[in-house]
C-alpha positions in Angstrom: 14.3 11.4 7.9 13.8 13.5 4.8 12.0 12.4 1.6 10.8 14.1 -1.5 7.5 12.3 -1.2 4.7 14.5 0.3 2.0 11.9 0.8 2.9 10.5 4.2 0.6 9.1 7.0 2.0 8.5 10.5 0.5 5.6 12.4 1.1 2.5 14.6 1.7 -1.0 13.3 -1.3 -3.2 14.3 -0.4 -6.4 12.6 2.6 -8.0 10.7 2.0 -11.0 8.5 5.1 -12.5 7.1 4.9 -14.7 4.0 7.8 -16.5 2.2 8.6 -13.5 0.1 6.4 -10.5 1.1 4.9 -9.2 4.3 1.6 -7.4 5.0 1.7 -4.5 7.5 -1.5 -3.1 9.0 -1.0 0.5 10.1 -3.5 2.3 12.4 -3.8 6.0 11.4 -6.2 8.8 12.3 -7.9 9.2 8.9 -8.7 6.9 7.2 -8.5 4.4 10.0 -6.2 1.8 8.5 -3.7 1.5 5.6 -2.3 -1.8 4.4 1.1 -2.0 2.8 2.6 -5.1 1.2 6.4 -4.9 1.4 9.2 -7.5 1.2 9.9 -9.7 4.1 13.5 -8.5 4.0 12.4 -4.9 4.5 10.3 -5.9 7.5 13.3 -7.6 9.0 15.8 -4.8 8.0 13.6 -2.2 9.6 12.7 -4.5 12.5 9.0 -3.7 12.1 6.8 -5.2 14.8 3.4 -4.6 16.3 3.2 -1.4 18.3 5.9 0.4 16.4 5.4 4.0 15.3 5.9 4.2 11.5 5.1 6.4 8.6 3.3 5.2 5.5 4.8 7.0 2.5 2.4 6.9 -0.4 3.6 7.0 -4.0 1.2 6.9 -7.0 1.8 3.2 -7.5 2.9 1.9 -4.1 3.0 2.3 -0.4 6.4 2.3 1.3 7.1 2.1 5.0 9.6 4.4 6.8 10.7 4.1 10.4 13.0 6.4 12.4 
């Protein structure tokens, strides 16, 4: 996967909380210890994100996106 964004943190999904519209993803990384991203429920389902997955938190100035290979 290639992106222009340079602020990326690799980690493991610790928790997925799905709401009616959005989902909260807790990602365990080395430093800092945890990053929380709020993304759409549709994105969680499209990427098939579940606890234990290895993912990358891509940080933009106004948001955190999730990438999965």
